[in-house]
C-alpha positions as CSV (number, residue, x, y, z in Angstrom):
1,M,-19.5,-0.5,-15.7
2,E,-16.9,0.1,-13.0
3,I,-14.0,2.4,-14.0
4,V,-11.4,-0.3,-13.4
5,D,-13.2,-2.7,-15.8
6,K,-13.6,0.0,-18.3
7,I,-9.9,0.9,-18.2
8,K,-9.0,-2.8,-18.6
9,Q,-11.3,-3.0,-21.6
10,I,-9.9,0.1,-23.3
11,V,-6.2,0.2,-22.4
12,N,-3.8,-2.3,-24.0
13,I,-0.9,-3.3,-21.7
14,V,1.5,-3.4,-24.7
15,D,0.9,0.3,-25.2
16,V,1.5,1.1,-21.6
17,A,4.6,-1.1,-21.3
18,S,6.0,0.6,-24.5
19,L,6.0,3.9,-22.5
20,Y,8.8,2.4,-20.3
21,T,10.7,0.1,-22.7
22,S,11.1,-0.8,-26.4
23,L,9.1,-3.9,-27.2
24,K,9.4,-6.4,-30.1
25,K,6.8,-8.9,-31.1
26,R,8.0,-12.5,-30.8
27,G,5.3,-15.1,-31.5
28,N,2.1,-14.1,-29.6
29,K,4.1,-12.1,-27.0
30,Y,6.2,-9.0,-26.8
31,I,9.7,-8.9,-25.3
32,G,12.0,-6.1,-24.3
33,L,14.6,-5.0,-21.7
34,C,13.1,-4.9,-18.3
35,P,12.2,-1.3,-17.2
36,F,12.8,-2.3,-13.5
37,H,16.4,-3.5,-13.6
38,S,19.5,-3.2,-15.8
39,E,20.0,-6.1,-18.3
40,K,21.6,-6.7,-21.6
41,D,19.4,-9.5,-22.8
42,P,15.6,-9.0,-22.9
43,S,13.7,-10.9,-20.2
44,F,10.6,-8.7,-19.9
45,N,7.6,-10.4,-21.5
46,V,4.2,-8.8,-22.2
47,D,1.3,-11.1,-23.1
48,E,-1.3,-9.1,-25.0
49,D,-3.9,-11.8,-24.9
50,K,-3.8,-12.1,-21.1
51,Q,-3.0,-8.4,-20.6
52,L,-0.1,-9.3,-18.2
53,Y,3.6,-8.7,-18.0
54,H,6.4,-10.7,-16.4
55,C,10.1,-10.3,-16.1
56,F,12.1,-13.5,-15.9
57,G,15.1,-11.6,-14.7
58,C,13.7,-9.9,-11.6
59,G,10.4,-11.7,-11.2
60,R,8.2,-8.7,-11.3
61,G,4.9,-9.1,-13.0
62,G,1.2,-8.2,-13.0
63,D,-1.4,-6.3,-15.0
64,V,-1.5,-2.8,-16.4
65,F,-2.3,-1.3,-13.0
66,T,0.6,-3.0,-11.3
67,L,3.0,-1.8,-14.1
68,V,1.9,1.8,-13.7
69,M,2.0,1.6,-9.9
70,E,5.5,0.2,-9.8
71,K,7.0,2.4,-12.6
72,E,5.3,5.7,-11.5
73,Q,5.4,4.9,-7.7
74,L,1.6,5.4,-7.4
75,S,-1.1,3.9,-5.3
76,F,-3.8,1.9,-7.0
77,P,-6.3,4.8,-7.1
78,E,-3.6,7.1,-8.4
79,A,-2.7,4.5,-11.1
80,V,-6.4,4.3,-12.1
81,R,-6.5,8.1,-12.4
82,F,-3.2,8.1,-14.3
83,L,-4.5,5.6,-16.9
84,A,-7.9,7.3,-17.2
85,H,-6.3,10.6,-17.9
86,K,-3.7,9.2,-20.3
87,Y,-6.3,7.4,-22.4
88,N,-9.1,10.1,-22.1
89,I,-11.4,7.8,-20.1
90,P,-13.9,9.9,-18.0
91,L,-13.8,9.3,-14.3
92,P,-16.9,9.2,-12.2
93,S,-17.6,12.5,-10.5
94,P,-16.0,12.8,-7.1
95,K,-19.5,13.1,-5.5
96,A,-20.5,9.8,-7.0
97,S,-17.4,8.0,-6.0
98,T,-17.2,9.3,-2.4
99,S,-19.4,6.7,-0.8
100,G,-19.9,6.1,2.9
101,R,-17.7,3.1,2.7
102,Q,-14.9,5.1,1.1
103,K,-15.1,7.7,3.8
104,L,-15.0,5.0,6.5
105,E,-11.9,3.5,4.8
106,E,-10.2,6.8,4.7
107,K,-11.0,7.4,8.4
108,L,-9.7,3.9,9.3
109,Y,-6.5,4.5,7.3
110,H,-6.0,7.8,9.1
111,I,-6.4,6.1,12.5
112,N,-4.0,3.3,11.6
113,A,-1.5,5.8,10.3
114,L,-1.6,7.6,13.6
115,A,-1.2,4.3,15.5
116,L,1.8,3.5,13.3
117,G,3.3,6.8,14.4
118,Y,2.5,6.1,18.1
119,F,4.1,2.6,18.0
120,R,7.2,3.9,16.0
121,Q,7.7,6.7,18.5
122,S,7.3,4.3,21.4
123,L,10.2,2.2,19.9
124,Y,12.5,5.2,20.2
125,S,11.3,7.1,23.2
126,H,9.7,4.6,25.7
127,P,12.2,3.0,28.1
128,E,11.0,-0.5,27.2
129,G,10.9,0.5,23.5
130,K,14.6,1.4,23.7
131,K,15.3,-2.0,25.0
132,A,13.3,-3.6,22.2
133,L,15.2,-1.4,19.7
134,A,18.6,-2.6,21.2
135,Y,17.3,-6.2,20.9
136,L,16.4,-5.8,17.2
137,K,19.8,-4.4,16.5
138,K,21.5,-7.1,18.5
139,R,19.6,-9.6,16.3
140,G,21.2,-8.0,13.2
141,L,18.3,-5.8,12.0
142,S,19.7,-2.6,10.4
143,Q,18.1,0.7,10.9
144,K,17.2,0.6,7.2
145,T,15.3,-2.7,7.8
146,I,13.6,-1.3,10.9
147,D,12.5,1.7,8.9
148,H,11.5,-0.2,5.8
149,F,9.2,-2.6,7.8
150,K,8.0,0.3,10.0
151,L,8.7,-1.7,13.2
152,G,7.3,-0.2,16.4
153,Y,6.8,-1.1,20.1
154,A,3.5,-1.5,22.0
155,P,4.2,-0.5,25.6
156,L,2.8,-2.7,28.4
157,G,-0.5,-1.5,29.8
158,W,-4.1,-1.4,29.0
159,E,-4.6,2.3,28.0
160,G,-1.6,3.5,26.1
161,I,-3.1,3.7,22.6
162,I,-6.5,4.7,24.1
163,S,-5.0,7.7,25.9
164,F,-3.1,8.6,22.7
165,F,-6.3,8.7,20.6
166,R,-8.3,10.5,23.3
167,L,-5.6,13.3,23.1
168,Q,-6.2,13.3,19.4
169,N,-10.0,13.7,20.0
170,I,-10.8,10.5,18.1
171,P,-13.8,8.6,19.5
172,D,-13.2,5.3,21.2
173,N,-15.7,3.5,18.9
174,H,-13.7,4.6,15.8
175,V,-10.5,3.2,17.3
176,E,-12.3,0.0,18.1
177,H,-13.6,-0.3,14.6
178,A,-9.9,0.1,13.4
179,G,-9.1,-3.0,15.5
180,L,-6.7,-1.3,17.9
181,I,-8.8,-1.5,21.1
182,L,-11.4,-3.8,22.6
183,K,-14.5,-3.1,24.5
184,S,-14.4,-4.6,28.0
185,L,-17.4,-6.9,28.7
186,A,-17.1,-6.5,32.5
187,E,-17.1,-2.7,32.4
188,N,-18.4,-0.2,29.9
189,N,-14.8,0.6,29.0
190,Y,-12.0,-0.1,26.5
191,C,-8.6,-1.6,26.6
192,D,-5.6,-1.8,24.3
193,R,-5.5,-4.8,22.0
194,F,-1.7,-4.7,21.6
């Protein structure tokens, strides 16, 4: 049995939601004040049968993992570890869980995080990027919005991101696998996708 399914089977969302707010049983559901926003009347509902929560005030909802992720500001894997630890559910050994696919996903995540930094930096330092930034601000986007959505700029040209990754000693085929560059059919070379 996969660890996520095991946690869903063992952990009751009512118990987890009770960590964040006081719940009262009403019919076949539990209600309480929403742990995500201030309110005077309870609009936070927890359905024990479906193992889901929903707030009619702010619209947030989901399962036990979503609840923990949002309240504790954790990623999904961190929420799985949090719940497993809290309810004494043994996790698979790191050796067993570190598959080739997981390593590949981590590598691709790292490559895309570097690309994000490259494009964000280009927005602020590249001459055309500065024009793009001015355009965004002229269109009414605040710095907070630009930062929140992690907007960047892809400079014109065919080898900007390729050159960047080559300086980082990351092989072209890894960057291609991340979807950031394309292999040229005419030549045995690569070009930027963006």
